[in-house]
KEDRENDO-197352 format. One line per 4 residues: for each residue y, x, z of C-alpha. Coordinates in Angstrom, 2 decimals, m for minus. Each point is the difference from the previous one (the first is absolute). Example, Ala and Ser with C-alpha at 12.3 -4.5 7.8 and 13.67 -1.06 7.14 Angstrom:
m4.50/12.30/7.80 | 3.44/1.37/m0.66
***
This chain:
12.46/m19.40/1.44 | 2.72/1.45/2.24 | m2.57/0.42/2.78 | m1.37/3.22/m1.54
3.40/1.35/m1.03 | 1.14/3.05/1.98 | m2.89/m0.27/2.46 | m1.07/3.09/1.95
m3.51/1.20/0.86 | 0.53/m0.73/3.70 | 1.52/m3.43/m0.69 | m2.95/m1.09/m2.14
m2.48/1.51/2.46 | 1.49/m2.13/2.80 | m0.28/m3.12/m2.16 | m3.66/0.76/m0.71
m0.88/0.77/3.63 | 1.80/m3.14/1.26 | m1.72/m2.01/m2.79 | 3.34/m1.30/m1.28
m1.15/0.97/m3.49 | m3.27/1.13/m1.50 | m0.53/3.14/m2.08 | m0.99/m2.23/m2.93
3.30/m1.92/0.27 | 2.02/3.24/0.09 | m1.93/1.38/m2.97 | 0.36/m3.23/m1.99
3.76/m0.09/0.63 | 0.28/3.65/m1.08 | m1.99/m0.68/m3.19 | 2.19/m3.05/m0.72
3.09/2.18/0.41 | m1.49/2.56/m2.38 | m0.72/m2.74/m2.57 | 3.59/m1.27/0.30
1.77/3.36/m0.12 | m2.17/2.11/m2.29 | 1.45/m1.37/m3.28 | 3.34/1.50/1.18
m0.98/3.03/2.13 | m3.25/1.17/m1.67 | m1.01/2.20/2.94 | m3.76/m0.54/m0.38
m2.34/1.09/m2.79 | m3.02/m1.71/1.58 | m0.01/m2.80/2.58 | m3.25/m0.16/1.98
0.26/m3.56/1.30 | m3.73/m0.66/0.40 | m0.67/3.21/1.95 | 3.10/m0.55/2.14
m1.00/m3.52/1.02 | m3.57/1.11/0.77 | 1.35/2.78/2.25 | 2.41/m2.41/1.71
m2.88/m2.40/0.65 | m1.92/2.78/1.79 | 3.02/0.59/2.26 | 0.21/m3.73/0.81
m3.70/m0.05/0.86 | 0.54/2.84/2.48 | 2.90/m1.86/1.63 | m2.05/m3.24/0.16
m2.83/1.91/1.69 | 2.43/1.20/2.66 | m0.12/3.63/m1.14 | 3.00/2.25/0.31
1.68/0.95/m3.28 | 1.73/3.26/m0.90 | 3.71/0.21/m0.79 | m0.58/0.16/m3.80
m2.66/m2.71/m0.25 | 1.13/m2.82/m2.25 | 3.18/1.85/m1.12 | 0.72/m0.22/m3.77
0.43/3.45/m1.58 | 0.60/1.42/m3.49 | m1.68/3.12/m1.45 | 1.52/2.27/m2.63
m2.22/m0.07/m3.07 | m0.83/3.70/0.10 | m2.31/m0.36/3.01 | m3.62/m0.71/m0.79
m1.26/m3.40/1.09 | m3.72/m0.59/m0.47 | m0.67/m2.84/m2.41 | 3.73/m0.59/m0.61
1.80/1.34/m3.05 | 2.02/3.19/0.57 | 2.20/0.77/m3.02 | 2.63/2.50/1.27
2.41/m1.95/m2.23 | m1.65/1.64/m3.04 | m1.74/m1.33/m3.08 | m2.53/2.83/0.23
m1.41/m1.68/3.15 | 0.54/m3.58/m1.21 | m3.53/m1.11/0.95 | m0.89/2.53/2.69
m1.76/m1.56/3.01 | m0.74/2.70/2.62 | m3.54/0.22/1.39 | 1.37/1.16/3.38
2.79/m0.69/2.48 | 2.86/2.36/0.92 | 0.10/1.11/3.64 | 3.31/m1.77/0.72
m1.11/m3.36/m1.40 | m3.34/0.40/1.80 | 1.87/0.53/3.29 | 2.18/m3.04/m0.61
m3.04/m2.13/m0.83 | m1.61/1.12/3.26 | 3.25/m0.89/1.82 | m0.24/m3.54/m1.44
3.12/0.14/m2.19 | 0.08/m2.51/m2.87 | 0.68/1.71/m3.33 | 1.72/m2.53/m2.30
0.17/2.26/m3.05 | 0.68/3.27/m1.81 | 3.66/0.83/m0.68 | 1.75/1.29/m3.10
1.03/3.64/m0.41 | 1.25/2.55/m2.49 | m2.99/1.20/m2.03 | m2.01/2.46/2.12
2.91/m0.12/2.49 | 2.25/1.89/m2.43 | 3.47/m1.50/0.15 | 2.92/m1.12/2.14
0.48/m3.60/m1.14 | m3.45/m1.58/m0.67 | 1.15/m0.35/m3.62 | m2.79/2.36/m1.09
m2.69/m2.55/0.88 | m1.85/m0.90/m3.16 | m0.47/m3.60/1.20 | 3.21/m1.55/1.29
3.50/0.61/1.25 | 0.44/m0.59/3.75 | 3.40/m1.34/1.09 | 1.99/0.88/3.09
m0.11/m3.12/2.24 | 3.66/0.53/1.01 | 1.20/m0.11/m3.61 | m2.55/m0.82/m2.68
1.76/1.99/m2.75 | m0.40/3.20/2.07 | m3.03/2.26/0.42 | m1.92/0.10/3.32
m0.29/3.80/m0.17 | m3.22/1.86/m0.59 | m2.69/0.88/m0.27 | m1.01/m2.40/2.81
2.44/m2.68/m1.20 | m2.54/m2.82/0.13 | m0.91/0.70/3.63 | 3.67/0.21/1.07
0.99/m3.16/m1.90 | m2.99/m1.94/1.41 | 1.05/0.77/3.59 | 3.71/m0.67/m0.68
m0.86/m3.36/m1.62 | m2.40/m0.96/2.85 | m2.95/m0.12/m2.41 | m1.87/1.97/2.66
0.90/1.22/3.48 | m0.66/3.72/m0.53 | m1.30/2.05/m2.92 | m1.40/3.37/m0.97
1.85/2.40/m2.27 | m0.46/3.62/m1.00 | 2.74/2.64/0.02 | m0.10/3.13/m2.18
3.73/0.71/m0.23 | 1.60/m3.02/1.66 | m2.10/m2.87/m1.35 | m0.04/m1.83/3.35
3.44/0.88/1.37 | 2.03/m0.56/m3.20 | m1.34/m3.55/m0.66 | 0.32/m0.76/3.73
3.69/0.89/m0.29 | 0.48/m2.06/m3.18 | m1.81/m3.03/1.47 | 1.46/0.13/3.53
m3.28/0.56/1.86 | m1.50/2.73/2.20 | m2.07/2.60/m1.88 | m1.81/2.99/1.50
m1.52/3.07/m1.63 | m2.18/1.54/2.72 | m0.69/3.72/0.51 | m2.17/1.33/m2.83
m3.63/m0.40/1.10 | 0.61/m2.58/2.74 | m1.36/m2.87/m2.14 | m3.13/0.50/m2.09
0.45/0.22/m3.77 | m3.66/m0.73/m0.70 | 0.00/m2.78/m2.60 | 3.66/0.48/m0.90
0.12/0.73/m3.73 | 1.56/3.47/m0.14 | 3.37/0.77/m1.59 | 0.99/3.31/1.66
m2.55/0.84/2.68 | 2.15/2.34/2.10 | 2.79/m2.59/0.22 | m1.60/m3.50/0.03
m0.04/m1.87/3.31 | m0.75/m3.65/0.84 | 2.35/m1.88/2.33 | 1.22/m3.45/1.08
2.75/m2.41/m1.04 | 1.17/m2.49/2.62 | 2.94/m2.25/0.83 | 0.58/1.70/3.35
m0.81/3.28/1.73 | m2.54/m1.52/2.40 | m2.12/m1.38/m2.87 | 0.05/3.44/m1.67
m1.16/1.59/3.29 | m2.85/m2.51/0.38 | m1.06/0.50/m3.61 | 0.08/3.82/0.15
m2.08/m0.03/3.21 | m2.68/m1.92/m1.94 | m0.15/2.21/m3.12 | 0.57/3.52/1.39
m2.82/2.30/1.07 | m2.40/2.74/m1.02 | m2.35/m0.59/m2.94 | m2.69/2.53/m0.87
0.00/m1.30/m3.59 | 3.56/1.33/m0.46 | 0.20/3.81/0.17 | 3.75/m0.16/0.78
m0.45/m2.42/2.91 | 1.37/1.19/3.36 | m2.28/m0.02/3.04 | 2.52/m1.32/2.51
0.00/m2.74/2.59 | 1.79/m3.14/m1.17 | 2.19/m1.63/2.64 | 1.04/m3.64/0.16
3.36/0.51/m1.69 | 1.45/m3.16/1.56 | 0.23/1.82/3.36 | 2.97/1.98/m1.37
2.06/m3.12/m0.71 | 2.56/0.14/2.77 | 3.33/m1.89/m0.29 | 1.98/3.04/1.14
0.02/3.51/m1.39 | m1.41/2.82/2.11 | 2.69/2.00/1.76 | 1.01/3.16/m1.85
m1.61/m1.04/m3.32 | 1.47/2.16/m2.76 | 0.63/m1.40/m3.48 | 0.75/2.34/m2.91
1.97/m1.27/m2.99 | m1.08/1.86/m3.16 | 3.27/1.28/m1.47 | m1.44/0.40/m3.51
m0.78/m3.74/m0.31 | 3.69/m0.94/0.06 | 2.41/0.76/m2.82 | m0.17/m0.20/m3.80
m2.28/m2.69/m1.39 | m0.09/m2.10/3.17 | 1.38/m3.52/m0.36 | 3.06/m0.37/2.27
m1.20/m3.28/1.56 | m3.43/1.52/0.73 | 1.73/2.99/1.64 | 2.18/m2.34/2.07
m2.91/m2.14/1.26 | m2.13/3.03/0.83 | 2.90/1.62/1.89 | 0.40/m3.26/1.96
m3.72/0.11/0.86 | 0.37/3.61/1.21 | 3.00/m1.07/2.13 | m2.18/m2.78/1.47
m2.68/2.55/0.96 | 2.71/2.06/1.70 | 1.18/m3.13/1.81 | m3.59/m0.51/1.19
0.09/3.43/1.64 | m1.26/2.38/m2.69 | 1.56/3.45/m0.35 | 0.99/0.20/m3.68
0.58/3.28/m1.82 | 0.24/1.10/m3.62 | m2.98/1.99/m1.29 | m0.27/2.03/m3.20
m3.19/0.03/m2.07 | 1.33/2.27/m2.80 | m3.05/m0.33/m2.27 | m0.12/m3.82/0.28
1.60/m0.41/m3.45 | m2.80/1.99/m1.64 | m2.52/m2.67/1.01 | 0.26/m2.01/m3.23
m0.54/2.92/m2.45 | m2.84/1.43/2.15 | m1.64/m3.43/0.28 | 0.17/m0.67/m3.74
m2.03/3.15/m0.60 | m2.51/m0.34/2.85 | m0.69/m3.76/m0.28 | m0.55/m0.08/m3.81
m2.20/3.12/0.26 | m2.26/m1.71/2.53 | 0.13/m3.24/m2.01 | m1.12/1.75/m3.19
m3.07/1.29/1.88 | m0.71/m3.33/1.75 | 0.39/m2.15/m3.11 | m2.37/2.15/m2.06
m2.83/m2.17/1.38 | 1.12/m2.94/m2.19 | m2.05/1.12/m2.95 | m1.58/m3.34/m1.09
m3.41/1.24/1.13 | m0.37/m0.96/3.66 | 2.19/m3.10/0.45 | 3.05/m1.77/m1.34
0.60/m1.08/m3.58 | m1.58/1.73/m3.01 | 1.31/m0.03/m3.56 | m2.54/0.22/m2.85
m0.06/3.41/m1.64 | m2.15/2.20/m2.24 | m0.12/2.96/2.39 | 0.71/0.98/3.60
3.46/1.52/m0.55 | 1.13/m3.04/m1.98 | m1.32/m2.29/2.76 | 1.99/1.90/2.65
3.12/0.00/m2.14 | m0.07/m3.64/m1.05 | m0.89/m1.27/3.49 | 2.75/1.96/1.73
2.56/m0.85/m2.67 | m0.75/m3.71/0.49 | m0.62/0.01/3.75 | 2.84/2.13/1.36
3.65/m1.07/m0.05 | 2.98/2.17/m0.97 | 0.90/1.25/3.48 | m3.59/1.00/0.79
m0.26/1.83/m3.34 | 3.32/1.75/0.70 | m1.19/1.26/3.38 | m3.42/1.08/m1.29
1.73/2.03/m2.72 | 2.46/1.60/2.46 | m2.85/0.83/2.40 | m2.30/1.41/m2.64
2.84/2.15/m1.33 | 0.98/1.41/3.42 | m3.63/0.86/0.79 | m0.64/1.66/m3.38
m0.48/3.73/m0.44 | 3.33/1.82/m0.13 | 1.89/m2.76/1.84 | m1.94/m0.35/3.26
1.92/2.79/1.79 | 3.39/m0.99/m1.42 | m0.27/m3.68/0.95 | m2.86/m1.10/2.25
m0.13/3.07/2.24 | 3.79/0.08/0.33 | 0.07/m3.71/0.91 | m2.58/0.62/2.74
2.17/2.80/1.39 | 3.00/m2.35/0.04 | m2.19/m2.56/1.80 | m0.67/2.59/2.72
3.75/0.68/0.36 | 0.73/m3.75/0.32 | m2.67/m0.18/2.71 | 1.62/2.94/1.81
3.40/m1.75/m0.09 | m1.54/m3.02/1.73 | m1.73/2.21/2.58 | 3.33/1.64/0.87
1.69/m3.40/0.20 | m2.63/m1.33/2.43 | 0.57/2.98/2.28 | 3.44/m1.56/0.68
m0.57/m3.77/m0.25 | m2.67/m2.67/0.64 | 0.56/m2.07/m3.12 | 1.89/0.36/m3.28
1.92/m2.77/m1.76 | 1.29/m0.58/m3.53 | 0.53/m2.86/m2.43 | m3.39/m1.10/m1.40
1.42/m0.29/m3.53 | 3.23/1.02/m1.73 | 0.64/m3.63/m1.04 | m1.14/m3.58/0.48
m2.46/m1.66/m2.42 | 1.01/0.41/m3.64 | m0.45/m2.56/m2.76 | m3.28/m0.24/m1.87
0.24/2.02/m3.21 | 3.03/1.97/1.20 | m1.77/3.37/0.27 | m3.11/m0.41/m2.13
1.41/2.13/m2.84 | 1.15/2.77/2.33 | m2.97/1.49/1.91 | 2.23/2.53/1.79
2.27/m2.73/1.42 | m3.15/m1.79/1.18 | m1.37/3.16/1.64 | 3.27/0.55/1.89
m0.54/m3.26/1.94 | m2.67/1.91/1.99 | 2.42/2.82/0.83 | 0.04/m0.68/3.76
m3.69/m0.76/0.44 | m1.83/2.71/m2.01 | 0.58/2.97/2.38 | m1.80/m1.92/2.78
m3.19/m0.18/m2.12 | 0.25/3.66/m1.02 | 0.05/0.92/3.70 | m2.72/m2.52/0.99
2.27/m1.62/2.60 | 0.22/m3.63/1.15 | 2.96/m2.01/m1.30 | 1.12/m3.57/0.57
2.54/m2.27/m1.65 | 1.58/m2.77/2.07 | 2.64/m2.57/m1.06 | 3.53/1.04/1.01
2.26/m2.38/m1.94 | 0.90/m1.50/m3.35 | 2.39/0.81/m2.84 | 2.67/m2.38/m1.37
m2.58/m1.61/m2.28 | m2.24/m0.81/2.98 | m2.59/2.67/m0.88 | m1.79/1.80/2.86
0.66/3.60/1.03 | m2.50/2.23/1.81 | 0.38/2.70/2.65 | m2.63/2.75/m0.24
m1.41/1.52/3.20 | m2.00/3.22/m0.34 | m2.27/1.35/2.73 | m1.82/3.26/0.57
m3.75/0.16/m0.75 | m1.87/m2.75/1.90 | 3.17/m1.23/1.70 | m0.28/m3.60/m1.15
0.54/m0.86/3.68 | 3.62/1.19/m0.20 | 0.58/m1.87/m3.29 | m1.24/m3.26/1.53
2.01/0.61/3.18 | 3.31/0.61/m1.84 | m0.57/m2.69/m2.65 | m0.85/m2.66/2.58
3.00/0.80/2.21 | 2.29/m0.20/m3.05 | m1.65/m3.23/m1.17 | 0.43/m1.64/3.43
3.71/0.85/m0.02 | 0.62/m1.44/m3.50 | m0.73/m3.17/m1.96 | m0.82/1.38/m3.48
m3.78/m0.50/0.27 | 0.49/m3.70/0.81 | 1.48/m0.76/m3.41 | m2.28/m1.01/m2.85
0.37/m1.01/m3.67 | 0.72/m3.69/m0.58 | m3.16/m0.62/m2.03
***
């Protein structure tokens, strides 16, 4: 079983091309690992063994026929269960979609199918991607592979845990306020939220449409670059999709930093509320970047701290509009009732969990007559100011850095009764979504308990190239990414 543990895309590709192993063998070993680890980790809601083996067989047939295979062909991947997969259950971690089987495929999963990737299953998440610990899933509690009593982060906790535990090589997550970067930090993997609009959201079940973005989880920067190159690109079915040329992101992976590269340290992300060990490790990572030749300077983003309150008005407002479609008429579960209003009420009361109900209520309230100007409109103005702070910062520097999270992974159940404490764990990541910028979390050390710590890199709009460049140079100069949980 160790042969699939900690494997990279390129490593497996070489094995396939040289015929040292077949795609079916790799897939079988991955499925065996999932079977062994899932009782402990619980990263997957659905395992698609039959489909995966059939796809792997197609790849082997191509190799046997002497055809060239693409870099992702035969590579086992995981898909967050809020992306529609035709003929395969898509639950969004919610009881209201317990039996929903989409009649169509999301653009990202379609692209990955075309690239020959082998999807081994759908991963667990906080219900409708609302949460920071994956404890809001209505199906199961995913464990952090580094310490099973801890949470993997959220909402993409299943996808992060699956990659950390080598239950797949790379996986897809979605990030609305940090839902890729925060679990990447907690699970010691690479997680990237691309520029808003770079990756199509068609087929992603909407939480907050102006914030949601799909991105990759990987065990190293190169795998994340390969994966993003495959899923990015314009899609006419997504009105927010950007019409830009997509480069091969691996071309930016140079071992040395470009001369004169300027790194800005966001002053507001250090101070009260930041765990001292996290601060220490992140400062060491910044010192390493300086050692590699970067010019480091402190940058102020004064409105950064208003990200959380602005987000928790904007995101629930959009969620309350998006979740209105779950009315027991079109799809999802339906509770028996004597009239239409009772059917809506009973179905939603049964189908939605507490956190989803909380956010729908907040959103409906802030959009209601008399409160729209005081809350929603004001939050949008704050969002504009946060964006302006970033614009000013990028006039001085090429990339911004901060801790990804204020702490390492907390224990399961520790924050479930305190929603505010839970929301604060996205303190560092939320402003990036409000501004539509790309952000990446990379491993930069461990605390005394052996729990991973993440360094967040933030780029200007469509500057994923700089994120990959800096992240790869840092990764090559350190050993953190080579460590994996002893599962």
